[in-house]
Biopython code that builds the backbone (N, CA, C, O; Angstrom):
import numpy as np
from Bio.PDB.StructureBuilder import StructureBuilder

atoms = [
    (1, "MET", "N", (85.428, 107.239, 87.022)),
    (1, "MET", "CA", (86.496, 107.227, 87.138)),
    (1, "MET", "C", (87.088, 108.940, 87.221)),
    (1, "MET", "O", (86.473, 109.645, 86.422)),
    (2, "SER", "N", (87.772, 109.430, 87.744)),
    (2, "SER", "CA", (87.644, 111.023, 87.280)),
    (2, "SER", "C", (89.203, 110.775, 86.853)),
    (2, "SER", "O", (89.915, 109.773, 86.788)),
    (3, "LYS", "N", (89.407, 112.288, 86.572)),
    (3, "LYS", "CA", (90.428, 112.477, 85.484)),
    (3, "LYS", "C", (91.215, 112.543, 86.241)),
    (3, "LYS", "O", (90.983, 112.858, 87.408)),
    (4, "LEU", "N", (92.827, 112.153, 85.601)),
    (4, "LEU", "CA", (93.929, 111.964, 86.014)),
    (4, "LEU", "C", (94.323, 113.629, 86.231)),
    (4, "LEU", "O", (94.066, 114.629, 85.559)),
    (5, "LYS", "N", (95.053, 113.416, 87.473)),
    (5, "LYS", "CA", (95.546, 115.238, 87.675)),
    (5, "LYS", "C", (96.899, 115.597, 86.737)),
    (5, "LYS", "O", (97.593, 114.612, 86.487)),
    (6, "SER", "N", (97.351, 116.853, 86.198)),
    (6, "SER", "CA", (98.497, 116.846, 85.596)),
    (6, "SER", "C", (99.240, 117.779, 86.750)),
    (6, "SER", "O", (98.907, 118.444, 87.730)),
    (7, "ALA", "N", (100.663, 117.358, 85.908)),
    (7, "ALA", "CA", (101.613, 118.755, 87.055)),
    (7, "ALA", "C", (100.707, 120.170, 87.856)),
    (7, "ALA", "O", (100.258, 120.488, 88.957)),
    (8, "ALA", "N", (100.813, 120.653, 86.565)),
    (8, "ALA", "CA", (100.210, 121.928, 87.026)),
    (8, "ALA", "C", (99.424, 122.044, 87.149)),
    (8, "ALA", "O", (98.998, 123.197, 87.215)),
    (9, "GLU", "N", (98.491, 120.843, 87.295)),
    (9, "GLU", "CA", (96.833, 121.190, 87.877)),
    (9, "GLU", "C", (96.700, 120.957, 89.460)),
    (9, "GLU", "O", (95.773, 121.274, 90.206)),
    (10, "MET", "N", (98.086, 120.212, 89.787)),
    (10, "MET", "CA", (98.119, 120.035, 91.202)),
    (10, "MET", "C", (99.164, 121.036, 92.203)),
    (10, "MET", "O", (100.232, 121.616, 92.013)),
    (11, "PRO", "N", (98.087, 120.861, 93.520)),
    (11, "PRO", "CA", (98.534, 121.968, 94.666)),
    (11, "PRO", "C", (99.927, 122.350, 94.633)),
    (11, "PRO", "O", (100.635, 121.360, 94.445)),
    (12, "ILE", "N", (100.474, 123.255, 94.730)),
    (12, "ILE", "CA", (101.892, 123.073, 95.079)),
    (12, "ILE", "C", (102.457, 123.176, 96.731)),
    (12, "ILE", "O", (102.282, 123.973, 97.653)),
    (13, "GLY", "N", (103.070, 122.166, 96.579)),
    (13, "GLY", "CA", (103.484, 121.076, 98.503)),
    (13, "GLY", "C", (102.448, 120.163, 99.051)),
    (13, "GLY", "O", (102.182, 119.942, 100.233)),
    (14, "GLY", "N", (101.617, 119.403, 97.376)),
    (14, "GLY", "CA", (100.590, 118.844, 98.008)),
    (14, "GLY", "C", (99.515, 119.237, 99.033)),
    (14, "GLY", "O", (98.898, 118.622, 99.902)),
    (15, "MET", "N", (99.536, 120.563, 98.568)),
    (15, "MET", "CA", (98.749, 121.153, 100.447)),
    (15, "MET", "C", (96.710, 119.448, 99.929)),
    (15, "MET", "O", (96.321, 118.946, 98.875)),
    (16, "ILE", "N", (96.264, 119.341, 101.258)),
    (16, "ILE", "CA", (95.270, 119.270, 101.082)),
    (16, "ILE", "C", (94.339, 119.798, 101.108)),
    (16, "ILE", "O", (93.966, 120.128, 102.234)),
    (17, "ILE", "N", (93.377, 120.204, 99.831)),
    (17, "ILE", "CA", (92.762, 121.127, 99.755)),
    (17, "ILE", "C", (91.292, 121.381, 100.235)),
    (17, "ILE", "O", (90.666, 122.271, 100.810)),
    (18, "GLN", "N", (90.930, 119.401, 99.384)),
    (18, "GLN", "CA", (89.590, 119.089, 99.929)),
    (18, "GLN", "C", (89.624, 117.230, 100.662)),
    (18, "GLN", "O", (90.606, 116.505, 100.501)),
    (19, "ALA", "N", (88.761, 116.924, 101.182)),
    (19, "ALA", "CA", (89.272, 115.985, 101.918)),
    (19, "ALA", "C", (88.939, 114.663, 100.760)),
    (19, "ALA", "O", (88.215, 114.814, 99.776)),
    (20, "GLY", "N", (89.456, 113.705, 101.030)),
    (20, "GLY", "CA", (88.848, 112.791, 99.802)),
    (20, "GLY", "C", (89.274, 112.860, 99.033)),
    (20, "GLY", "O", (88.869, 112.098, 98.155)),
    (21, "ASN", "N", (90.692, 114.007, 98.599)),
    (21, "ASN", "CA", (90.827, 113.855, 97.277)),
    (21, "ASN", "C", (91.757, 112.787, 96.800)),
    (21, "ASN", "O", (92.208, 112.728, 95.657)),
    (22, "SER", "N", (92.006, 111.951, 97.766)),
    (22, "SER", "CA", (93.186, 111.063, 97.219)),
    (22, "SER", "C", (93.208, 110.130, 96.014)),
    (22, "SER", "O", (93.999, 109.759, 95.147)),
    (23, "VAL", "N", (91.940, 109.934, 96.390)),
    (23, "VAL", "CA", (90.970, 109.254, 95.245)),
    (23, "VAL", "C", (91.845, 109.532, 93.461)),
    (23, "VAL", "O", (92.164, 108.733, 92.581)),
    (24, "ASP", "N", (91.936, 110.618, 93.545)),
    (24, "ASP", "CA", (92.552, 111.246, 92.435)),
    (24, "ASP", "C", (93.535, 111.519, 91.709)),
    (24, "ASP", "O", (93.595, 111.963, 90.563)),
    (25, "TYR", "N", (94.596, 111.121, 92.711)),
    (25, "TYR", "CA", (96.122, 110.526, 92.519)),
    (25, "TYR", "C", (96.044, 109.670, 92.384)),
    (25, "TYR", "O", (95.157, 109.056, 92.978)),
    (26, "HIS", "N", (97.078, 108.894, 91.345)),
    (26, "HIS", "CA", (96.965, 107.634, 91.278)),
    (26, "HIS", "C", (98.784, 108.062, 91.686)),
    (26, "HIS", "O", (99.358, 109.082, 91.305)),
    (27, "THR", "N", (99.269, 107.170, 92.375)),
    (27, "THR", "CA", (100.544, 107.370, 93.091)),
    (27, "THR", "C", (101.385, 106.171, 92.796)),
    (27, "THR", "O", (102.484, 106.105, 93.345)),
    (28, "GLY", "N", (100.839, 104.817, 91.658)),
    (28, "GLY", "CA", (101.225, 103.249, 91.568)),
    (28, "GLY", "C", (102.287, 103.285, 91.016)),
    (28, "GLY", "O", (103.350, 102.686, 91.177)),
    (29, "SER", "N", (101.723, 104.478, 89.946)),
    (29, "SER", "CA", (103.319, 104.660, 89.159)),
    (29, "SER", "C", (104.761, 105.436, 89.147)),
    (29, "SER", "O", (105.565, 105.681, 88.247)),
    (30, "TRP", "N", (104.720, 105.763, 90.800)),
    (30, "TRP", "CA", (106.466, 106.540, 91.122)),
    (30, "TRP", "C", (106.920, 105.718, 91.544)),
    (30, "TRP", "O", (108.031, 105.948, 92.023)),
    (31, "SER", "N", (106.402, 104.289, 91.647)),
    (31, "SER", "CA", (107.440, 103.241, 92.849)),
    (31, "SER", "C", (108.502, 102.450, 91.603)),
    (31, "SER", "O", (108.089, 102.940, 90.553)),
    (32, "SER", "N", (109.281, 101.788, 91.364)),
    (32, "SER", "CA", (109.803, 101.080, 90.481)),
    (32, "SER", "C", (109.296, 99.810, 90.442)),
    (32, "SER", "O", (108.869, 99.249, 89.433)),
    (33, "HIS", "N", (109.395, 98.975, 92.515)),
    (33, "HIS", "CA", (108.690, 97.970, 92.753)),
    (33, "HIS", "C", (107.352, 97.594, 93.488)),
    (33, "HIS", "O", (107.225, 98.518, 94.292)),
    (34, "GLN", "N", (106.644, 97.032, 93.599)),
    (34, "GLN", "CA", (106.090, 96.570, 94.440)),
    (34, "GLN", "C", (105.561, 95.655, 95.417)),
    (34, "GLN", "O", (106.558, 94.935, 95.369)),
    (35, "PRO", "N", (104.932, 95.157, 96.146)),
    (35, "PRO", "CA", (104.737, 94.243, 97.212)),
    (35, "PRO", "C", (103.372, 93.088, 95.920)),
    (35, "PRO", "O", (102.734, 93.471, 94.940)),
    (36, "ARG", "N", (103.428, 92.038, 96.419)),
    (36, "ARG", "CA", (102.650, 90.991, 95.724)),
    (36, "ARG", "C", (102.303, 90.208, 96.865)),
    (36, "ARG", "O", (103.177, 90.136, 97.728)),
    (37, "THR", "N", (101.469, 89.738, 97.025)),
    (37, "THR", "CA", (100.494, 88.393, 97.866)),
    (37, "THR", "C", (101.373, 86.916, 97.470)),
    (37, "THR", "O", (101.952, 86.502, 96.465)),
    (38, "VAL", "N", (101.176, 86.515, 98.535)),
    (38, "VAL", "CA", (102.105, 85.155, 98.480)),
    (38, "VAL", "C", (101.250, 83.850, 98.967)),
    (38, "VAL", "O", (101.083, 83.210, 100.005)),
    (39, "ALA", "N", (100.610, 83.823, 97.010)),
    (39, "ALA", "CA", (99.316, 81.971, 97.711)),
    (39, "ALA", "C", (99.428, 81.739, 99.180)),
    (39, "ALA", "O", (100.428, 81.644, 99.892)),
    (40, "GLY", "N", (97.979, 81.662, 99.499)),
    (40, "GLY", "CA", (97.999, 80.310, 100.504)),
    (40, "GLY", "C", (98.786, 80.880, 101.987)),
    (40, "GLY", "O", (98.570, 80.135, 102.942)),
    (41, "LYS", "N", (99.513, 81.891, 102.237)),
    (41, "LYS", "CA", (100.105, 82.538, 103.428)),
    (41, "LYS", "C", (99.315, 83.036, 104.215)),
    (41, "LYS", "O", (99.004, 82.647, 105.341)),
    (42, "CYS", "N", (98.855, 84.202, 103.450)),
    (42, "CYS", "CA", (97.500, 85.036, 104.366)),
    (42, "CYS", "C", (97.415, 84.680, 105.938)),
    (42, "CYS", "O", (98.150, 83.697, 105.840)),
    (43, "THR", "N", (97.213, 84.700, 106.803)),
    (43, "THR", "CA", (95.929, 84.423, 107.938)),
    (43, "THR", "C", (94.788, 85.248, 108.601)),
    (43, "THR", "O", (93.953, 84.909, 109.440)),
    (44, "GLY", "N", (95.069, 86.788, 107.781)),
    (44, "GLY", "CA", (93.917, 87.579, 108.323)),
    (44, "GLY", "C", (93.815, 88.217, 109.352)),
    (44, "GLY", "O", (92.866, 88.724, 109.951)),
    (45, "CYS", "N", (95.724, 88.103, 109.641)),
    (45, "CYS", "CA", (95.228, 89.086, 111.001)),
    (45, "CYS", "C", (95.447, 90.514, 111.100)),
    (45, "CYS", "O", (95.585, 91.061, 112.194)),
    (46, "MET", "N", (95.498, 91.375, 109.586)),
    (46, "MET", "CA", (95.458, 92.448, 108.918)),
    (46, "MET", "C", (96.668, 93.904, 109.802)),
    (46, "MET", "O", (96.707, 95.085, 110.149)),
    (47, "MET", "N", (97.227, 92.974, 109.760)),
    (47, "MET", "CA", (98.595, 94.655, 110.791)),
    (47, "MET", "C", (99.017, 94.502, 108.785)),
    (47, "MET", "O", (99.684, 95.536, 108.802)),
    (48, "CYS", "N", (99.093, 94.131, 107.569)),
    (48, "CYS", "CA", (99.405, 95.342, 106.841)),
    (48, "CYS", "C", (98.130, 96.155, 106.389)),
    (48, "CYS", "O", (98.347, 97.307, 106.014)),
    (49, "VAL", "N", (96.847, 95.708, 106.377)),
    (49, "VAL", "CA", (95.882, 96.418, 106.709)),
    (49, "VAL", "C", (96.024, 98.084, 107.399)),
    (49, "VAL", "O", (96.155, 99.168, 106.831)),
    (50, "ASN", "N", (95.945, 97.773, 108.655)),
    (50, "ASN", "CA", (96.555, 98.808, 109.382)),
    (50, "ASN", "C", (97.639, 99.584, 109.717)),
    (50, "ASN", "O", (97.754, 100.572, 110.442)),
    (51, "TYR", "N", (98.481, 98.891, 108.991)),
    (51, "TYR", "CA", (99.921, 99.632, 108.658)),
    (51, "TYR", "C", (100.125, 100.899, 107.023)),
    (51, "TYR", "O", (100.881, 101.842, 106.790)),
    (52, "CYS", "N", (99.160, 100.320, 106.355)),
    (52, "CYS", "CA", (99.774, 100.321, 104.996)),
    (52, "CYS", "C", (98.960, 102.414, 104.948)),
    (52, "CYS", "O", (97.767, 102.703, 105.035)),
    (53, "PRO", "N", (100.255, 103.495, 104.776)),
    (53, "PRO", "CA", (99.245, 104.860, 104.762)),
    (53, "PRO", "C", (98.512, 104.946, 103.502)),
    (53, "PRO", "O", (97.488, 105.624, 103.579)),
    (54, "ASP", "N", (98.749, 104.475, 102.452)),
    (54, "ASP", "CA", (97.825, 103.985, 101.414)),
    (54, "ASP", "C", (96.730, 103.464, 100.851)),
    (54, "ASP", "O", (96.428, 103.634, 99.670)),
    (55, "GLU", "N", (95.592, 102.303, 102.293)),
    (55, "GLU", "CA", (94.647, 101.991, 101.829)),
    (55, "GLU", "C", (95.051, 100.762, 100.628)),
    (55, "GLU", "O", (94.158, 100.788, 99.782)),
    (56, "CYS", "N", (95.856, 99.950, 100.363)),
    (56, "CYS", "CA", (96.207, 99.560, 98.860)),
    (56, "CYS", "C", (95.402, 98.667, 99.092)),
    (56, "CYS", "O", (94.396, 98.613, 98.384)),
    (57, "MET", "N", (95.588, 97.746, 100.097)),
    (57, "MET", "CA", (95.542, 96.138, 100.567)),
    (57, "MET", "C", (93.787, 96.210, 99.954)),
    (57, "MET", "O", (92.871, 97.023, 100.078)),
    (58, "ILE", "N", (94.019, 94.438, 99.024)),
    (58, "ILE", "CA", (92.082, 94.443, 99.077)),
    (58, "ILE", "C", (92.314, 92.924, 99.810)),
    (58, "ILE", "O", (93.130, 92.010, 99.930)),
    (59, "VAL", "N", (90.697, 93.459, 100.278)),
    (59, "VAL", "CA", (90.809, 92.050, 101.153)),
    (59, "VAL", "C", (89.396, 91.181, 100.943)),
    (59, "VAL", "O", (88.189, 91.388, 100.823)),
    (60, "GLY", "N", (90.473, 89.924, 100.985)),
    (60, "GLY", "CA", (88.650, 88.895, 99.784)),
    (60, "GLY", "C", (87.453, 88.621, 101.036)),
    (60, "GLY", "O", (87.743, 88.832, 102.214)),
    (61, "ALA", "N", (86.660, 88.335, 100.794)),
    (61, "ALA", "CA", (85.341, 87.837, 101.874)),
    (61, "ALA", "C", (86.008, 87.032, 102.751)),
    (61, "ALA", "O", (85.918, 87.280, 103.954)),
    (62, "GLU", "N", (86.699, 86.061, 102.343)),
    (62, "GLU", "CA", (87.320, 85.421, 103.961)),
    (62, "GLU", "C", (88.373, 86.095, 104.712)),
    (62, "GLU", "O", (89.215, 85.533, 105.413)),
    (63, "GLY", "N", (88.202, 87.889, 104.417)),
    (63, "GLY", "CA", (88.879, 87.740, 105.919)),
    (63, "GLY", "C", (90.600, 88.573, 105.082)),
    (63, "GLY", "O", (90.951, 89.740, 104.907)),
    (64, "LYS", "N", (91.192, 87.327, 104.798)),
    (64, "LYS", "CA", (92.043, 87.978, 104.065)),
    (64, "LYS", "C", (92.433, 88.280, 102.953)),
    (64, "LYS", "O", (91.804, 88.008, 101.931)),
    (65, "VAL", "N", (94.001, 89.149, 102.990)),
    (65, "VAL", "CA", (94.882, 90.110, 101.582)),
    (65, "VAL", "C", (94.529, 89.002, 100.890)),
    (65, "VAL", "O", (94.616, 87.905, 101.442)),
    (66, "THR", "N", (93.967, 89.148, 99.260)),
    (66, "THR", "CA", (93.570, 88.617, 97.824)),
    (66, "THR", "C", (94.781, 89.555, 96.918)),
    (66, "THR", "O", (94.994, 89.262, 95.742)),
    (67, "GLY", "N", (95.347, 90.414, 97.428)),
    (67, "GLY", "CA", (96.006, 91.546, 95.916)),
    (67, "GLY", "C", (95.977, 93.334, 97.106)),
    (67, "GLY", "O", (95.431, 93.797, 98.107)),
    (68, "ILE", "N", (96.955, 93.679, 96.067)),
    (68, "ILE", "CA", (97.092, 94.900, 96.244)),
    (68, "ILE", "C", (96.964, 95.879, 95.277)),
    (68, "ILE", "O", (97.369, 95.587, 94.151)),
    (69, "ASN", "N", (96.385, 97.223, 95.504)),
    (69, "ASN", "CA", (95.763, 97.771, 94.267)),
    (69, "ASN", "C", (96.755, 98.998, 93.931)),
    (69, "ASN", "O", (96.866, 100.040, 94.578)),
    (70, "LYS", "N", (97.621, 98.529, 92.472)),
    (70, "LYS", "CA", (98.658, 98.446, 91.941)),
    (70, "LYS", "C", (98.814, 100.466, 91.745)),
    (70, "LYS", "O", (99.735, 101.282, 91.762)),
    (71, "GLU", "N", (97.222, 100.499, 91.562)),
    (71, "GLU", "CA", (97.459, 101.838, 90.555)),
    (71, "GLU", "C", (97.763, 102.862, 91.838)),
    (71, "GLU", "O", (98.277, 103.921, 91.478)),
    (72, "MET", "N", (97.463, 102.686, 93.711)),
    (72, "MET", "CA", (97.398, 103.495, 94.814)),
    (72, "MET", "C", (99.114, 103.354, 95.458)),
    (72, "MET", "O", (99.685, 104.297, 96.006)),
    (73, "CYS", "N", (99.670, 102.125, 95.269)),
    (73, "CYS", "CA", (100.423, 102.030, 96.348)),
    (73, "CYS", "C", (101.358, 102.616, 96.014)),
    (73, "CYS", "O", (101.259, 103.293, 94.991)),
    (74, "LYS", "N", (102.911, 102.579, 96.907)),
    (74, "LYS", "CA", (104.032, 103.871, 96.010)),
    (74, "LYS", "C", (105.067, 102.650, 96.661)),
    (74, "LYS", "O", (106.028, 103.078, 97.300)),
    (75, "GLY", "N", (104.972, 101.664, 96.576)),
    (75, "GLY", "CA", (105.614, 100.823, 97.106)),
    (75, "GLY", "C", (107.560, 101.145, 98.385)),
    (75, "GLY", "O", (108.779, 101.112, 98.221)),
    (76, "CYS", "N", (106.271, 101.481, 99.801)),
    (76, "CYS", "CA", (107.323, 101.335, 100.089)),
    (76, "CYS", "C", (107.633, 100.806, 101.566)),
    (76, "CYS", "O", (108.205, 101.328, 102.523)),
    (77, "GLY", "N", (106.957, 99.415, 101.344)),
    (77, "GLY", "CA", (107.363, 98.089, 101.879)),
    (77, "GLY", "C", (106.666, 97.545, 103.094)),
    (77, "GLY", "O", (106.553, 96.380, 103.476)),
    (78, "VAL", "N", (106.040, 99.149, 103.829)),
    (78, "VAL", "CA", (105.552, 99.172, 104.903)),
    (78, "VAL", "C", (104.885, 97.209, 105.330)),
    (78, "VAL", "O", (104.996, 96.782, 106.479)),
    (79, "CYS", "N", (104.498, 96.659, 104.618)),
    (79, "CYS", "CA", (103.104, 96.261, 104.106)),
    (79, "CYS", "C", (103.955, 94.627, 104.651)),
    (79, "CYS", "O", (103.717, 93.739, 105.469)),
    (80, "ILE", "N", (104.935, 94.909, 103.719)),
    (80, "ILE", "CA", (105.645, 93.180, 103.447)),
    (80, "ILE", "C", (106.368, 93.577, 104.749)),
    (80, "ILE", "O", (106.196, 92.594, 105.470)),
    (81, "ALA", "N", (107.465, 94.968, 105.810)),
    (81, "ALA", "CA", (107.117, 93.910, 106.891)),
    (81, "ALA", "C", (106.699, 94.009, 107.931)),
    (81, "ALA", "O", (107.218, 93.196, 108.695)),
    (82, "VAL", "N", (106.051, 94.568, 108.334)),
    (82, "VAL", "CA", (104.609, 93.766, 109.398)),
    (82, "VAL", "C", (104.493, 92.989, 109.536)),
    (82, "VAL", "O", (104.719, 92.534, 110.657)),
    (83, "CYS", "N", (103.908, 91.953, 108.195)),
    (83, "CYS", "CA", (103.626, 90.548, 107.870)),
    (83, "CYS", "C", (104.336, 89.685, 109.576)),
    (83, "CYS", "O", (105.355, 90.137, 110.097)),
    (84, "PRO", "N", (103.843, 88.899, 109.973)),
    (84, "PRO", "CA", (104.344, 88.106, 110.432)),
    (84, "PRO", "C", (104.800, 86.944, 109.590)),
    (84, "PRO", "O", (105.892, 86.383, 109.686)),
    (85, "VAL", "N", (103.576, 86.577, 108.536)),
    (85, "VAL", "CA", (103.115, 85.180, 107.937)),
    (85, "VAL", "C", (104.530, 85.330, 107.221)),
    (85, "VAL", "O", (105.152, 84.338, 106.841)),
    (86, "LYS", "N", (104.946, 86.481, 107.079)),
    (86, "LYS", "CA", (105.296, 86.308, 104.853)),
    (86, "LYS", "C", (104.675, 86.266, 104.209)),
    (86, "LYS", "O", (105.191, 86.040, 103.115)),
    (87, "ALA", "N", (103.588, 86.367, 104.181)),
    (87, "ALA", "CA", (102.583, 86.743, 103.279)),
    (87, "ALA", "C", (102.683, 87.644, 101.913)),
    (87, "ALA", "O", (102.106, 87.622, 100.826)),
    (88, "LEU", "N", (103.812, 88.533, 102.579)),
    (88, "LEU", "CA", (103.678, 89.717, 101.120)),
    (88, "LEU", "C", (105.141, 89.721, 100.490)),
    (88, "LEU", "O", (105.892, 89.715, 101.465)),
    (89, "GLU", "N", (105.720, 89.726, 99.609)),
    (89, "GLU", "CA", (107.018, 89.425, 99.279)),
    (89, "GLU", "C", (107.079, 90.868, 97.776)),
    (89, "GLU", "O", (106.145, 91.180, 97.037)),
    (90, "TRP", "N", (108.582, 91.476, 97.792)),
    (90, "TRP", "CA", (108.510, 92.471, 96.154)),
    (90, "TRP", "C", (108.145, 91.655, 94.818)),
    (90, "TRP", "O", (108.131, 90.426, 94.747)),
    (91, "ASP", "N", (107.945, 92.258, 94.107)),
    (91, "ASP", "CA", (107.552, 92.056, 93.170)),
    (91, "ASP", "C", (108.468, 92.751, 92.201)),
    (91, "ASP", "O", (108.925, 93.668, 92.883)),
    (92, "GLU", "N", (108.921, 92.830, 91.176)),
    (92, "GLU", "CA", (109.501, 93.997, 90.818)),
    (92, "GLU", "C", (109.018, 94.177, 89.969)),
    (92, "GLU", "O", (109.274, 95.189, 89.316)),
]
sb = StructureBuilder()
sb.init_structure("model")
sb.init_model(0)
sb.init_chain("A")
sb.init_seg("    ")
for serial, (resi, resn, name, xyz) in enumerate(atoms, 1):
    if name == "N":
        sb.init_residue(resn, " ", resi, " ")
    sb.init_atom(name, np.array(xyz, "f"), 0.0, 1.0, " ", f" {name:<3s}", serial, name[0])
structure = sb.get_structure()
């Protein structure tokens, strides 16, 4: 695991100066609330996986979402909005 960057070490304006550097920035601490999975509801449609801007969805061996990467999730709620079976809800 790489060392977390301090504010002084981050590029101005959030410029992407190296491809693939998003793993160095754990942005989950920004959110006041994050989504959580509702046990047994996921059908494996992958709508949340396709729409999540931060690739936070954890997919299990059965091809269904089993959790959220809380270190990367910013709490935007897109996954909750696009889930057709309401398998995700806010976890405040």
